[in-house]
Backbone as numpy.savetxt, mean C-alpha at the origin, in Angstrom:
# Nx Ny Nz CAx CAy CAz Cx Cy Cz
-8.30 -23.55 9.50 -8.86 -23.46 8.30 -8.11 -24.26 7.10
-8.09 -24.90 6.11 -7.49 -25.48 5.42 -7.34 -24.30 3.90
-5.85 -24.74 3.35 -5.84 -23.63 2.66 -6.77 -23.70 0.93
-7.59 -24.94 1.06 -8.37 -24.77 0.15 -9.61 -24.07 0.52
-10.00 -24.29 1.69 -11.01 -23.44 2.76 -11.26 -21.78 2.09
-9.67 -21.11 2.30 -9.01 -19.99 2.21 -9.16 -19.86 0.56
-8.45 -20.32 -0.20 -9.48 -20.00 -1.46 -10.43 -20.19 -1.80
-10.73 -21.08 -1.63 -12.48 -20.45 -2.49 -13.80 -19.50 -1.76
-12.71 -18.86 -0.41 -13.31 -17.65 0.05 -12.49 -16.54 -0.78
-11.08 -16.59 -0.85 -10.53 -15.27 -1.31 -11.36 -15.29 -3.32
-12.16 -16.26 -3.84 -12.54 -16.36 -4.87 -13.81 -15.62 -4.63
-14.61 -16.01 -3.85 -15.77 -15.69 -3.82 -15.93 -14.57 -3.13
-14.74 -13.69 -2.31 -14.74 -12.24 -2.02 -14.01 -11.39 -3.30
-13.69 -11.96 -4.58 -13.02 -11.04 -4.78 -14.72 -10.76 -6.23
-15.04 -12.27 -6.50 -16.18 -12.63 -7.46 -17.15 -11.14 -6.93
-17.24 -10.77 -5.25 -18.10 -9.96 -4.63 -17.58 -9.19 -5.06
-16.32 -8.16 -5.06 -15.81 -6.69 -4.77 -16.65 -5.99 -6.32
-17.44 -5.56 -6.09 -17.22 -4.64 -7.75 -16.06 -4.24 -8.24
-15.34 -3.54 -8.23 -14.46 -2.61 -8.56 -13.15 -4.21 -9.32
-14.02 -4.96 -9.24 -13.27 -6.23 -9.37 -13.66 -6.70 -10.57
-12.63 -6.91 -11.69 -13.23 -8.36 -12.52 -12.88 -9.60 -13.08
-13.36 -10.60 -11.94 -12.13 -11.73 -11.41 -12.26 -13.15 -12.30
-12.54 -12.54 -13.99 -13.25 -13.41 -14.46 -11.56 -14.23 -14.62
-10.76 -13.11 -15.00 -9.58 -13.47 -15.22 -8.98 -14.27 -14.71
-8.86 -13.62 -12.98 -7.73 -13.30 -12.53 -7.74 -14.73 -11.84
-6.76 -16.10 -11.12 -6.50 -17.13 -10.50 -6.10 -16.52 -8.90
-6.16 -18.39 -8.29 -5.26 -18.07 -6.63 -5.24 -18.97 -6.76
-4.19 -19.17 -5.45 -4.16 -19.90 -5.47 -3.36 -20.00 -3.93
-3.75 -21.36 -3.34 -2.83 -20.44 -1.64 -1.86 -22.46 -1.17
-1.11 -21.55 -0.52 0.08 -22.77 -0.02 0.58 -21.94 1.41
0.01 -22.51 2.52 0.16 -22.38 3.97 0.13 -21.09 4.41
-1.56 -20.35 3.77 -2.30 -19.31 4.60 -1.54 -18.50 3.35
-0.46 -18.57 2.20 -0.35 -17.55 1.10 -1.16 -17.74 0.49
-1.94 -16.21 0.26 -2.70 -16.71 -1.50 -1.09 -16.09 -2.72
-1.77 -16.65 -4.23 -1.14 -16.02 -5.13 -2.15 -15.61 -5.82
-2.08 -13.95 -6.66 -3.31 -13.90 -7.01 -2.20 -14.06 -8.85
-3.07 -14.27 -9.74 -2.70 -14.58 -10.89 -3.54 -14.18 -11.99
-3.34 -14.26 -13.18 -3.76 -13.78 -14.45 -4.18 -12.48 -15.24
-5.07 -11.75 -15.25 -4.39 -10.46 -15.63 -5.68 -9.36 -15.59
-5.92 -8.17 -15.52 -7.30 -6.56 -15.47 -6.65 -5.98 -16.53
-7.57 -4.96 -15.74 -7.51 -4.10 -17.43 -6.81 -2.49 -17.00
-7.24 -2.56 -15.58 -6.30 -1.67 -15.55 -5.19 -1.37 -13.61
-4.52 -0.61 -13.50 -4.08 -0.83 -11.88 -4.37 -1.08 -11.48
-5.24 -0.03 -11.39 -6.30 0.39 -9.59 -6.95 -1.19 -9.68
-7.59 -1.55 -10.73 -8.21 -2.96 -10.14 -6.96 -4.38 -9.39
-5.77 -3.94 -10.19 -4.80 -5.08 -9.46 -4.39 -4.64 -7.89
-4.67 -3.09 -7.82 -4.12 -2.78 -6.57 -5.47 -3.37 -5.47
-6.38 -2.99 -6.31 -7.67 -3.03 -5.28 -7.98 -5.60 -5.39
-7.46 -6.18 -6.68 -7.91 -7.56 -5.91 -6.75 -7.70 -4.92
-5.53 -6.82 -4.34 -4.71 -7.83 -3.63 -5.08 -7.18 -2.25
-6.14 -5.70 -2.41 -6.55 -5.44 -1.29 -7.51 -6.64 -0.37
-8.37 -6.86 -1.33 -9.46 -7.91 -1.18 -8.99 -8.89 -0.46
-7.56 -9.35 -1.22 -7.24 -11.16 -0.87 -6.83 -11.39 0.67
-6.05 -9.98 0.50 -5.51 -9.28 2.66 -6.75 -9.59 3.53
-7.75 -9.04 3.02 -8.84 -8.90 4.00 -9.74 -10.10 4.50
-9.02 -11.06 3.73 -10.15 -12.71 3.54 -9.22 -14.19 5.42
-10.45 -13.80 6.25 -9.88 -14.53 6.99 -8.74 -15.75 7.02
-7.81 -15.57 6.98 -6.90 -17.30 7.45 -5.54 -16.52 6.24
-5.58 -15.60 5.39 -4.77 -15.40 4.27 -3.82 -14.96 5.22
-3.02 -15.27 5.57 -1.56 -14.64 6.36 -0.53 -13.73 5.53
-0.39 -14.23 4.15 0.49 -12.64 3.28 -0.17 -13.26 2.04
0.19 -12.22 0.80 -0.28 -12.02 -0.16 0.74 -11.51 -1.76
0.41 -12.77 -2.66 2.37 -12.07 -3.77 0.80 -11.90 -5.16
0.95 -11.30 -5.71 0.72 -10.64 -7.13 1.70 -11.12 -7.56
1.10 -11.98 -8.87 1.38 -11.93 -10.21 0.26 -11.73 -11.60
-0.23 -11.01 -11.53 -1.69 -10.10 -12.05 -1.13 -9.01 -13.46
-0.89 -9.49 -13.88 -0.49 -8.39 -15.45 -1.93 -7.28 -15.96
-0.73 -5.91 -15.84 -2.47 -4.96 -16.66 -2.03 -4.99 -17.99
-3.50 -5.51 -18.34 -3.38 -5.24 -20.40 -4.94 -4.59 -20.39
-4.12 -3.15 -21.36 -5.43 -2.20 -21.01 -6.07 -2.21 -22.71
-6.67 -2.17 -22.85 -6.80 -2.13 -24.77 -6.44 -1.51 -25.70
-6.03 -1.85 -26.59 -5.62 -1.26 -27.69 -6.65 0.96 -27.75
-7.65 0.38 -27.44 -8.45 2.11 -27.43 -7.46 2.55 -26.29
-7.45 2.18 -25.27 -7.10 2.73 -24.16 -5.81 2.63 -23.60
-4.85 2.59 -24.84 -3.99 2.83 -24.50 -3.36 4.30 -24.63
-2.01 4.44 -23.77 -1.61 6.00 -23.04 -0.66 6.10 -24.28
0.34 6.69 -24.45 1.77 7.26 -25.05 2.09 7.11 -23.13
3.67 7.36 -23.02 4.04 7.35 -21.56 4.44 8.92 -21.71
3.96 9.97 -22.51 4.23 11.23 -22.36 2.72 11.60 -22.00
1.60 11.20 -22.52 0.77 10.99 -22.22 0.35 11.75 -20.83
0.56 9.99 -20.03 1.13 9.66 -19.19 1.43 11.02 -17.65
2.37 11.19 -18.38 4.07 11.81 -17.49 2.59 12.81 -17.30
2.33 13.54 -18.28 2.09 15.16 -18.14 0.74 14.78 -17.10
-0.52 14.47 -17.32 -1.76 13.83 -16.44 -1.10 13.41 -14.85
0.01 12.88 -15.31 0.75 12.71 -13.46 0.97 13.69 -13.20
1.82 14.43 -13.50 2.29 15.95 -12.94 0.37 16.56 -12.63
0.43 17.12 -13.60 -1.44 17.71 -13.44 -2.25 17.19 -12.08
-2.02 16.20 -11.76 -2.91 15.33 -10.62 -2.25 15.96 -9.60
-0.85 15.75 -9.51 -0.18 16.03 -8.49 0.15 16.90 -7.49
0.39 18.11 -9.25 -0.19 19.48 -8.44 -1.45 20.10 -8.20
-2.16 19.80 -8.47 -3.56 19.93 -8.21 -3.93 19.13 -6.69
-3.82 18.95 -6.44 -3.17 17.69 -5.22 -2.86 18.20 -3.66
-3.72 19.42 -2.99 -3.64 20.14 -1.69 -2.54 19.44 -0.80
-2.84 18.30 -0.75 -2.03 17.33 0.55 -0.04 17.17 0.85
-0.76 17.50 -1.21 1.83 17.51 -1.54 2.16 19.11 -1.78
3.29 19.57 -1.62 4.53 20.54 -1.21 4.09 20.23 -2.98
4.55 22.43 -2.95 4.63 22.19 -4.34 6.08 22.43 -4.97
6.25 21.97 -5.70 7.97 21.30 -6.49 8.97 20.20 -6.65
8.62 19.23 -5.45 10.00 18.21 -5.24 9.66 16.97 -5.89
7.99 16.91 -6.33 8.19 15.57 -6.80 8.44 15.59 -8.58
8.92 14.15 -8.73 9.23 13.95 -10.20 9.04 13.03 -10.64
8.99 12.69 -12.11 8.32 11.74 -12.70 8.54 11.38 -14.00
8.59 9.97 -14.07 9.05 9.83 -15.46 8.55 8.27 -15.40
8.26 8.15 -17.01 7.08 6.79 -16.82 7.42 6.15 -18.65
8.08 4.82 -18.45 8.60 4.34 -18.99 8.12 2.88 -19.59
7.16 2.70 -20.90 6.68 1.75 -20.63 5.11 0.89 -19.98
4.80 2.26 -19.41 3.59 2.74 -18.51 4.05 2.77 -16.92
4.66 2.07 -16.57 5.84 2.10 -15.29 6.02 3.35 -14.48
4.63 4.22 -13.82 5.33 5.73 -13.80 6.47 6.04 -12.60
7.63 6.02 -12.57 8.50 6.23 -11.33 8.34 7.37 -10.82
8.24 7.92 -9.49 8.38 8.67 -8.93 9.44 9.07 -7.87
10.28 10.22 -7.60 11.46 10.03 -6.92 11.45 11.61 -6.81
12.49 12.44 -6.06 11.95 13.45 -4.75 11.94 13.41 -3.16
11.70 14.89 -2.65 11.73 14.10 -1.29 10.64 15.32 -0.93
10.09 14.36 0.50 8.64 15.12 1.26 8.94 14.96 2.56
7.72 15.60 3.24 8.16 15.49 4.73 7.63 14.72 5.62
6.40 13.98 5.39 5.55 13.08 5.75 5.77 11.92 4.64
5.10 10.61 4.94 4.98 9.32 4.98 3.42 10.02 4.30
2.38 10.69 4.78 1.08 10.28 3.58 1.68 11.31 2.82
2.02 12.02 2.76 2.43 12.54 1.51 3.44 11.59 -0.07
4.19 10.71 0.70 4.13 10.19 -0.70 3.49 9.10 -0.91
2.85 8.66 0.34 1.36 7.08 0.03 0.67 8.30 -1.06
0.48 9.63 -0.76 -0.58 10.21 -1.71 -0.42 10.38 -3.11
0.91 10.87 -3.16 1.56 10.93 -4.87 1.03 9.95 -5.84
1.25 8.86 -4.79 1.79 7.22 -5.22 -0.14 7.61 -5.03
-0.58 7.01 -4.86 -2.92 7.15 -4.59 -2.95 8.37 -5.78
-2.21 9.41 -6.03 -3.21 10.58 -6.97 -2.73 9.87 -8.56
-1.51 9.49 -8.85 -2.07 8.59 -10.06 -1.65 7.07 -10.46
-2.17 6.05 -9.76 -1.91 4.41 -9.57 -3.79 4.72 -10.22
-4.78 5.54 -10.09 -5.38 5.26 -11.16 -5.86 6.07 -12.60
-4.43 6.55 -12.79 -4.66 7.16 -14.23 -4.73 5.91 -14.93
-5.25 5.91 -16.31 -5.29 5.73 -17.57 -4.18 5.04 -18.40
-4.08 4.20 -18.52 -2.25 3.39 -19.09 -1.77 3.22 -18.18
-1.79 3.39 -16.46 -0.62 3.42 -15.49 -0.85 1.95 -15.21
1.06 1.28 -15.41 0.60 -0.46 -15.81 1.53 0.01 -14.26
1.99 0.41 -13.38 2.47 -0.30 -12.17 3.13 1.29 -12.02
3.69 1.73 -10.76 3.78 2.21 -9.94 4.93 2.42 -9.33
6.59 3.27 -9.39 7.52 2.87 -8.11 7.23 3.89 -7.16
7.74 3.52 -6.74 7.41 4.63 -5.25 9.59 5.76 -4.81
9.96 5.35 -5.45 11.48 6.29 -5.15 11.43 7.61 -3.90
10.07 7.97 -3.66 10.09 9.26 -2.81 10.47 8.96 -1.51
11.76 10.02 -1.46 12.20 9.28 0.34 11.62 10.63 1.40
11.60 9.73 2.13 10.71 11.01 3.77 12.07 11.43 4.17
12.16 13.18 4.13 13.04 13.88 4.85 12.66 14.51 6.17
12.31 13.95 7.04 11.85 14.85 8.11 12.72 15.47 9.03
12.17 16.66 9.59 12.07 18.02 9.93 12.76 17.56 10.76
13.07 19.13 12.34 13.79 18.46 12.83 13.38 16.93 13.80
13.79 16.39 15.16 13.86 14.99 14.88 13.22 14.97 16.60
11.80 14.34 16.36 10.64 14.01 17.81 11.65 13.76 18.99
11.99 14.09 20.15 13.05 13.48 21.86 12.07 11.97 21.05
10.87 12.22 21.76 10.52 11.16 22.00 9.58 10.62 20.62
10.03 10.24 19.64 9.16 9.52 18.71 8.49 7.82 20.08
9.77 7.34 20.73 8.64 5.91 20.52 7.38 6.22 21.40
7.03 6.74 22.47 6.49 7.49 23.45 4.88 8.01 22.75
5.51 8.86 21.52 4.44 9.50 20.70 3.20 7.97 20.40
4.50 7.08 19.25 3.81 5.77 18.90 2.75 5.08 19.80
3.64 5.09 20.90 2.73 4.46 21.78 1.54 5.64 22.86
1.66 6.67 22.22 0.10 6.71 22.53 -0.50 7.00 21.89
-1.01 6.85 19.97 -1.59 6.84 19.34 -2.07 5.74 19.27
-0.47 3.94 19.07 -1.58 3.04 19.49 -2.31 2.87 20.51
-2.49 3.21 22.01 -2.90 2.96 22.89 -4.80 4.26 22.48
-4.83 5.16 21.94 -5.93 5.44 21.46 -6.66 5.53 20.28
-5.50 4.40 19.88 -6.56 3.56 18.33 -7.62 2.58 18.89
-8.51 2.50 18.40 -9.39 1.49 18.76 -9.63 0.31 18.07
-8.77 0.65 17.06 -8.78 -0.86 16.24 -7.57 -1.75 16.64
-7.05 -1.02 17.65 -5.12 -1.46 18.20 -5.05 -1.94 19.32
-4.95 -3.30 19.70 -4.53 -3.55 20.96 -2.98 -3.24 21.59
-2.81 -2.00 22.02 -1.59 -1.93 21.41 -0.55 -2.45 22.64
-1.50 -3.19 24.45 -1.04 -3.35 24.63 0.16 -5.00 24.21
-0.64 -5.44 22.85 0.43 -6.71 22.05 1.37 -5.64 21.31
1.82 -5.14 21.42 2.54 -4.11 19.92 3.97 -3.76 21.12
5.47 -4.00 20.50 6.25 -3.53 21.61 6.17 -2.36 20.23
7.51 -1.12 20.41 7.85 -0.91 19.62 8.85 -0.18 19.92
10.41 -0.40 18.73 11.90 0.55 19.38 11.95 1.14 18.22
13.19 1.56 18.49 12.97 3.66 17.46 14.86 3.45 17.53
15.43 3.40 16.38 16.77 3.49 16.15 17.33 3.95 15.12
17.31 5.68 15.45 17.82 7.04 14.91 16.82 6.93 13.70
15.69 7.48 14.53 14.49 7.71 13.41 14.06 6.23 12.82
14.43 5.11 12.40 13.86 3.99 11.76 12.81 3.13 12.92
11.81 2.83 13.03 10.66 2.81 13.74 10.56 0.37 13.40
10.79 0.06 14.27 10.37 -1.66 14.10 9.59 -1.68 14.90
8.29 -2.48 14.91 6.83 -2.78 15.40 7.21 -4.48 15.33
6.83 -5.22 16.79 6.96 -6.50 16.56 5.35 -6.68 17.35
5.08 -7.85 17.57 4.21 -9.16 18.50 3.45 -9.22 17.77
1.88 -9.25 17.76 0.86 -10.26 17.16 -0.25 -9.50 17.31
-1.78 -9.61 16.42 -2.29 -9.01 16.47 -3.20 -10.04 16.09
-4.99 -9.37 16.01 -5.72 -10.78 15.83 -5.81 -10.63 14.34
-5.52 -9.66 13.77 -6.09 -9.43 11.50 -5.20 -8.38 11.15
-5.06 -8.62 9.87 -4.50 -7.40 8.67 -4.69 -5.41 9.06
-6.71 -5.52 9.70 -6.22 -4.24 10.02 -6.04 -3.80 10.41
-5.13 -4.73 11.58 -5.28 -4.06 13.20 -3.15 -4.13 12.71
-3.05 -4.63 11.93 -1.33 -4.41 11.94 -1.29 -3.50 10.85
-2.06 -3.50 9.85 -1.94 -1.75 9.30 -2.20 -0.47 9.87
-3.45 -0.38 11.23 -3.44 0.24 11.85 -2.41 0.60 13.06
-0.90 -0.41 13.43 -0.88 -0.48 14.18 0.84 0.64 12.93
1.03 0.21 12.08 1.86 0.81 10.88 1.19 2.43 10.91
0.63 2.80 10.51 -0.61 4.27 10.52 0.22 4.73 12.13
-0.41 4.28 12.54 -0.02 4.86 14.09 1.85 5.44 13.84
2.58 4.62 13.80 3.85 4.86 13.56 4.39 5.92 12.85
3.46 5.46 11.52 3.76 7.19 10.31 3.29 7.87 10.38
2.72 8.51 11.77 2.12 9.93 11.50 3.04 10.09 12.46
3.54 9.33 12.97 4.49 10.43 14.29 5.28 11.21 13.71
5.64 12.77 13.50 6.99 13.65 12.89 8.26 12.52 13.10
9.17 12.88 12.45 10.66 13.00 12.75 10.27 11.84 12.06
9.78 10.02 11.37 9.84 9.31 11.93 10.56 8.85 10.02
11.36 8.45 9.87 11.27 8.04 7.96 11.73 6.63 7.77
11.43 5.64 8.95 11.12 4.38 8.31 10.84 3.81 9.12
9.64 2.71 8.69 9.25 1.30 9.92 8.64 0.21 9.08
9.68 -0.11 9.96 9.67 -1.88 9.84 8.49 -2.60 10.59
7.87 -3.10 9.74 6.20 -3.71 10.81 7.01 -5.27 10.48
6.66 -5.58 11.23 7.44 -7.26 12.06 6.10 -7.62 12.62
5.50 -7.14 12.84 3.66 -7.46 13.72 3.36 -8.81 12.76
3.16 -10.08 13.54 2.43 -11.31 13.14 1.47 -11.47 13.16
0.50 -11.97 11.99 -1.56 -11.83 12.48 -1.33 -13.50 13.15
-1.92 -13.59 14.87 -2.18 -14.87 15.21 -3.31 -15.62 15.44
């Protein structure tokens, strides 16, 4: 598949996606790497555009150079964004009470603190990235797991075998001091992402390096 064909497919998919206004988004593709440029009206729309590009066949990687430009009538002060972010994190039952801190500067939200699970770190970011006025999220939350699971590798491999999306035989798992390294080759981005989710789902995992290739 040529870069020109991939570029057109990404443009078509962006135009097809109802959550993205693709009128001001440009696309270039070189060696299967898609670069998105231009501007959108919300951070959530920027993330949606990235997701759209990643699901197109032939795309090996995506770089995003899209600017978030809020209309003047939708501008929000940093203190307003911070207050709303703290409220929505407090309301989220998936998150522990207290350990997440929020700083906002120029519409950029920085999250910090400690949680026990990767899904909690992800949930905190997902909770704030759709708020009005947010131009980006820097997630510095650290995953501080509880007691180390003795057989992290075995539990990850078992999770991969149970997952219908993943060909577990093509993925290797190495564990070094609670840091998981995934290697191998899969057919699509969703399979690669499913393998990473399986690794993060095991208690005791503090970092995942996903080196799985799209073949």
